[in-house]
C-alpha positions in Angstrom: -15.7 -27.5 -31.9 -16.8 -24.3 -30.1 -14.9 -25.3 -26.9 -11.7 -26.0 -28.9 -11.9 -22.6 -30.7 -12.5 -20.8 -27.3 -9.6 -22.7 -25.8 -7.2 -21.8 -28.7 -8.2 -18.2 -28.6 -7.9 -18.0 -24.8 -4.5 -19.7 -24.9 -3.3 -17.4 -27.6 -4.5 -14.3 -25.6 -2.9 -15.6 -22.5 0.5 -16.2 -24.1 0.3 -12.8 -25.9 -0.5 -11.1 -22.6 2.3 -12.9 -20.8 4.9 -11.8 -23.4 3.6 -8.2 -23.5 3.9 -8.0 -19.7 7.4 -9.4 -19.8 8.5 -6.9 -22.5 7.1 -4.0 -20.5 8.9 -5.2 -17.3 12.1 -5.4 -19.2 11.6 -2.0 -20.7 10.9 -0.4 -17.3 13.9 -2.2 -15.8 16.2 -0.8 -18.6 14.7 2.7 -18.1 15.2 2.7 -14.4 18.9 1.7 -14.9 19.4 4.7 -17.2 18.3 7.3 -14.6 21.3 8.5 -12.7 20.8 8.7 -8.9 23.1 11.8 -8.8 20.6 13.8 -11.0 17.8 12.9 -8.6 19.7 14.1 -5.6 20.0 17.8 -6.7 16.8 19.8 -6.3 15.9 21.9 -9.3 16.2 25.6 -8.8 14.1 28.1 -10.7 15.4 31.6 -11.4 12.1 33.4 -11.2 11.8 36.8 -9.5 9.4 36.7 -6.6 7.1 39.7 -6.4 4.8 40.9 -3.7 1.2 39.7 -4.3 0.0 43.1 -3.3 -0.3 46.0 -5.7 0.7 48.5 -3.0 2.9 48.7 0.1 1.0 48.8 3.3 3.4 51.1 5.2 2.9 53.9 2.6 -0.7 53.5 1.7 -2.2 54.5 5.0 0.2 57.3 5.9 -1.2 60.8 5.7 0.8 63.5 4.0 0.4 66.1 6.8 
């Protein structure tokens, strides 16, 4: 009786795992078709101002005022 129970539970888990994997594969396939290749071709540009990492400018900091 124990072997039959284990076989039924194992078979049920195998079938459930198979259908779950199949649904995820279909989902990923449908998602990959939704992504437009044109949107991936353009690099994203950011409009951030770049600032010098230094708090002072080297050409003026060491110049004497004589």
